[in-house]
C-alpha positions in Angstrom: -3.0 29.0 28.7 -3.2 27.6 32.2 -5.4 25.0 33.3 -6.9 25.4 36.8 -4.7 22.7 38.1 -1.8 24.7 37.4 -2.7 27.4 39.7 -1.5 28.1 43.1 -4.0 27.3 45.8 -4.5 31.2 46.2 -5.3 31.7 42.6 -7.6 28.7 42.7 -9.5 30.7 45.6 -9.9 33.6 43.1 -11.6 31.5 40.5 -13.9 30.0 42.9 -14.8 33.4 44.3 -15.2 34.9 41.0 -17.4 32.1 39.6 -19.6 31.9 42.8 -20.1 35.8 42.6 -21.1 35.6 39.1 -23.3 32.6 39.4 -25.1 34.2 42.5 -25.6 37.6 40.7 -26.4 36.2 37.2 -24.0 38.9 35.9 -22.1 39.0 32.6 -18.8 39.0 34.6 -17.4 37.7 37.7 -14.0 38.8 39.1 -11.7 38.5 42.2 -8.4 39.9 43.3 -6.0 39.3 46.0 -4.1 42.3 47.5 -0.6 42.7 48.7 -1.9 41.7 52.2 -3.5 38.5 51.1 -7.2 39.8 51.4 -9.4 38.9 48.5 -12.3 40.8 47.0 -14.9 39.6 44.5 -17.5 41.6 42.5 -19.8 41.2 39.5 -20.7 43.5 36.8 -23.0 46.2 37.8 -25.5 47.2 35.0 -28.0 49.6 36.0 -29.6 52.5 34.0 -27.5 55.0 35.9 -24.4 53.1 36.8 -22.0 50.6 34.7 -19.1 49.0 36.3 -17.2 45.9 35.2 -16.5 43.2 37.7 -12.8 43.9 37.8 -13.8 47.6 38.3 -15.9 46.7 41.2 -13.0 44.5 42.8 -10.3 47.2 42.2 -12.7 50.0 43.8 -13.3 47.8 46.6 -9.7 47.1 47.4 -8.8 50.7 47.2 -11.7 51.9 49.3 -10.5 49.3 51.9 -7.0 50.8 52.1 -5.1 48.3 50.3 -1.8 49.2 49.0 -1.7 47.1 46.0 -2.9 43.9 44.1 -0.9 40.6 43.4 -3.3 38.8 41.2 -7.0 39.1 39.4 -9.3 36.6 38.0 -11.7 37.8 35.5 -14.6 35.3 34.2 -16.6 36.7 31.3 -18.8 35.7 28.5 -16.9 37.9 26.2 -13.6 36.3 26.9 -11.8 39.8 27.1 -10.8 42.2 29.7 -11.2 45.9 28.5 -8.4 48.2 28.0 -9.8 50.4 30.7 -10.1 47.6 33.2 -6.4 46.8 32.5 -5.3 50.4 32.8 -7.1 50.7 36.2 -5.6 47.3 37.5 -2.2 48.6 36.5 -2.7 51.9 38.0 -3.3 50.4 41.3 -1.3 47.1 41.1 1.7 48.4 39.3 3.8 45.9 37.1 3.9 42.3 37.7 0.2 41.5 38.9 -0.9 38.3 37.4 -4.3 38.4 35.5 -6.1 35.1 34.7 -8.8 35.4 32.3 -11.5 32.5 32.1 -14.8 31.7 30.8 -18.0 31.7 32.9 -17.6 28.4 34.2 -14.2 28.9 35.4 -12.1 27.3 32.6 -9.0 29.6 32.1 -8.4 30.8 28.8 -5.0 32.9 29.2 -2.8 34.4 31.9 -0.9 37.5 31.6 0.9 40.1 33.8 0.5 43.8 34.0 
């Protein structure tokens, strides 16, 4: 487990972005990613009758659609305390091996850190 104080300044920014996005939208999840060029993308769960996308899925799609070439790190803040297998697969598909994934609760307290 990592405490927020153990994070780099760049990863702390991701926690802040994910937390603010989740709070603003009142979504089940908030996420943020940093691409290989240092750009950040933040997203929240989309839960419409005709469209469901996780917060991490939104972030990966935004990065891909923006022309990013890969991801370095991701933060997911979730009520469930887990990242789905499909979301991890999408992250790995785009980021490749070695991307850092921080998982935290809705308030931004980190529960675990892993790599793809």
